[in-house]
C-alpha positions in Angstrom: -2.5 -12.7 -6.0 -0.7 -13.4 -3.0 1.7 -15.8 -2.3 3.0 -17.2 1.4 6.5 -18.1 1.6 7.0 -20.5 4.6 10.5 -22.0 5.9 11.9 -19.2 6.3 13.9 -16.7 8.6 14.3 -13.3 7.8 16.5 -13.0 11.1 19.1 -15.0 9.5 20.4 -15.7 6.1 17.6 -15.7 3.6 17.1 -16.3 0.0 16.7 -12.6 -1.7 16.4 -13.5 -5.4 13.6 -16.1 -4.4 11.7 -13.7 -2.6 11.8 -10.9 -5.1 11.1 -13.1 -7.4 8.1 -14.5 -5.6 7.2 -10.3 -4.9 7.0 -9.5 -8.7 5.3 -12.7 -9.6 2.5 -12.5 -6.9 2.3 -8.6 -6.2 2.6 -9.6 -2.2 4.3 -12.2 -0.4 3.5 -13.1 3.7 5.8 -14.9 6.1 5.0 -16.2 9.5 6.5 -16.4 12.9 8.8 -13.3 12.1 10.3 -12.5 15.6 12.7 -9.4 14.3 13.5 -6.7 16.0 13.7 -3.0 14.2 17.4 -3.7 13.1 16.7 -6.7 11.8 13.3 -5.9 9.9 15.6 -3.1 8.7 18.2 -4.9 7.2 15.4 -7.5 5.2 13.7 -4.0 4.2 17.6 -2.6 2.5 18.1 -6.5 1.0 14.3 -5.5 -0.6 15.3 -1.8 -1.7 15.9 1.5 -0.4 14.4 2.2 3.3 12.7 5.9 3.2 11.1 8.1 5.8 7.4 7.8 5.5 5.6 11.4 5.3 3.8 13.1 8.1 4.6 10.3 10.6 7.7 10.4 12.7 9.6 6.7 13.2 10.3 5.2 16.1 13.3 5.6 18.4 16.6 5.3 16.7 14.9 4.2 13.0 13.4 7.2 11.2 12.5 5.1 8.6 10.4 2.4 10.8 6.6 3.7 11.9 4.8 2.7 14.3 1.0 1.6 12.9 -1.6 1.8 15.8 -4.9 1.8 16.8 -5.8 1.7 20.6 -8.9 0.4 22.8 -11.1 3.6 22.5 -10.3 4.8 18.7 -12.9 4.6 15.9 -10.4 4.7 13.0 -7.4 3.3 11.9 -4.7 4.0 9.9 -5.3 3.9 5.8 -8.2 2.8 6.5 -9.6 2.6 2.9 -8.5 1.2 -0.4 -5.6 3.0 -1.5 -2.1 3.0 -3.6 0.6 4.2 -0.9 1.2 8.2 -1.1 0.5 8.3 -4.9 0.2 12.3 -4.3 4.4 12.0 -4.5 6.5 12.8 -7.2 8.0 9.4 -7.0 6.0 6.9 -4.9 6.9 4.2 -3.0 8.3 1.0 -4.8 6.6 -0.8 -1.9 6.2 -1.2 2.1 6.4 -4.2 4.3 4.3 -4.1 7.5 5.2 -6.9 10.4 2.5 -7.2 13.4 3.7 -6.6 16.9 0.6 -7.0 18.8 -3.3 -8.0 17.4 -7.0 -8.1 18.1 -8.5 -11.3 19.5 -10.1 -11.1 15.9 -10.3 -9.0 12.9 -8.3 -7.1 11.6 -7.2 -8.5 8.4 -5.7 -6.6 5.2 -7.1 -6.7 1.8 -4.7 -6.7 -1.2 -5.8 -6.2 -4.9 -4.1 -6.9 -8.5 -4.1 -3.5 -10.6 -2.3 -5.9 -13.5 -5.6 -8.1 -12.9 -7.7 -5.1 -12.6 -6.8 -4.0 -15.9 -6.3 -6.9 -17.9 -10.2 -7.3 -17.1 -11.2 -4.2 -19.0 -12.5 -4.1 -22.0 -10.8 -3.3 -25.1 -12.6 0.1 -25.6 -11.9 1.4 -22.4 -8.3 0.2 -22.3 -7.9 2.7 -25.4 -9.5 5.4 -23.5 -7.9 5.4 -20.9 -4.3 5.2 -22.9 -2.3 8.5 -22.0 -5.1 9.7 -19.5 -3.0 11.2 -16.5 -4.6 11.6 -12.8 -4.3 14.1 -10.3 -3.4 12.9 -6.7 -3.5 15.0 -3.7 -3.1 14.9 -0.2 -5.5 16.1 1.1 -8.2 13.5 0.0 -6.0 11.6 2.4 -7.9 12.6 5.4 -9.5 9.2 5.9 -6.2 7.7 5.4 -4.6 9.7 8.6 -2.9 8.7 11.8 -4.1 9.4 15.3 -1.1 12.0 15.5 -2.4 13.0 12.1 -5.8 14.0 13.2 -4.9 16.3 16.1 -2.6 18.7 13.9 -3.0 20.1 10.3 -0.2 18.9 7.9 2.5 21.2 7.6 2.9 20.7 3.6 0.5 19.7 0.7 1.5 17.5 -1.9 0.4 16.7 -5.2 1.2 15.0 -8.2 0.3 13.9 -11.6 0.4 10.1 -12.8 -0.5 8.1 -15.8 -3.8 6.4 -15.4 -2.4 3.2 -16.5 1.5 2.5 -15.4 3.4 -0.1 -16.7 5.5 -1.9 -14.0 9.5 -0.9 -14.7 10.6 -4.5 -13.8 7.9 -7.0 -15.1 6.7 -4.8 -18.0 2.8 -5.4 -17.3 0.2 -3.0 -17.3 -1.6 -2.0 -13.9 -4.8 0.6 -13.2 -2.7 3.4 -11.2 -5.6 5.3 -9.5 -7.1 5.1 -5.6 -9.9 6.3 -3.9 -7.4 7.3 -1.2 -5.7 10.1 -3.3 -7.0 10.2 -6.9 -8.9 13.6 -7.3 -9.4 14.1 -10.8 -7.9 13.2 -14.4 -6.0 15.7 -16.0 -7.6 18.9 -18.0 -11.0 17.8 -16.6 -12.9 19.0 -13.3 -13.9 16.9 -10.2 -16.9 16.7 -11.4 -16.5 15.6 -14.8 -13.9 13.0 -13.7 -16.1 11.5 -10.8 -18.4 8.9 -13.0 -15.6 7.3 -14.8 -13.2 7.1 -11.6 -16.5 5.6 -9.5 -16.2 3.1 -12.2 -12.5 2.3 -12.1 -12.4 2.6 -7.8 -15.2 -0.1 -7.7 -13.8 -2.5 -10.7 -9.9 -2.1 -9.3 -11.4 -3.8 -6.1 -13.7 -6.6 -7.5 -13.4 -9.8 -5.1 -11.6 -11.9 -8.4 -8.8 -10.0 -7.8 -8.1 -9.7 -4.2 -7.0 -11.8 -1.2 -7.1 -11.6 2.2 -4.5 -12.3 5.0 -5.2 -12.7 8.6 -2.4 -11.6 11.0 -0.7 -13.1 13.7 2.0 -11.7 16.1 5.5 -12.0 14.0 3.4 -12.2 10.6 5.0 -10.0 7.6 3.6 -8.9 4.8 5.5 -6.9 1.4 3.9 -5.5 -1.2 4.5 -3.5 -4.6 2.7 -0.7 -4.2 3.0 -0.3 -8.3 0.4 -3.1 -9.1 -1.5 -3.5 -6.1 -4.2 -2.1 -3.6 -4.5 -2.9 -0.2 -7.1 -2.3 2.6 -6.8 -2.6 6.6 -10.4 -3.7 7.8 -11.3 -1.6 10.7 -13.4 -4.4 12.3 -12.5 -4.5 15.7 -13.5 -1.5 17.9 -12.5 -1.7 21.4 -9.3 -3.7 21.1 -5.6 -2.5 20.5 -3.9 -3.4 17.3 0.3 -2.3 16.5 1.8 -3.1 13.5 5.6 -1.9 12.7 6.1 -0.8 8.5 8.8 0.4 6.6 8.6 2.1 3.1 11.0 1.8 0.4 11.5 3.9 -2.3 10.2 4.0 -5.9 10.3 5.9 -8.8 8.0 7.8 -11.2 5.4 6.4 -12.9 5.6 5.9 -16.4 
């Protein structure tokens, strides 16, 4: 789970096929010392997929697909501060996301990533049979903990809800991955939230076991590019009193199957 790619300057010509291969193999790839302005960041994103605007969050000036992920010194809540897959409440959730560090705290602020391939493969055969064919209901209304600063001071204009298979098959690798997450999954289709809760709680705990994860320590210019179809991530909120500013781009995906 996870790979660091060294010796590449993403502001210049870079090996697209090799990066894409590593991305598919490892679920998340990391780069260091990338001095990318928003236009260069967008150029890398376009080489990897189709940048799209993020629900509820306005992009930076001149680049609507680039959002600022910011936590200020006085704030206690961070962006996406829970284990989750991005916007699973959309009918077509993102293929992936990329994040570049602009300002980092003097300590803390790491991000964890968890392989949902490994989480699925570690399940018993009996539980795999039970989950096969089950569908999960995902809703933006459960995303209170993952809202940005701006979202906390205004009501959502829209409510999103989508049903997706509990076990999805990756459209490029063909591997199976768990596809429920604590940030957005409410219940199983045909079941109440109370009925769904015991099994969902088991899955939420199981899918982020340490043996399925890696942890990334940010530096200014660090860039992470993760596959939202087979990973979860968790930005650790352990730097109160310090400032952290990142830029993020989301890439269009397809309907999970």
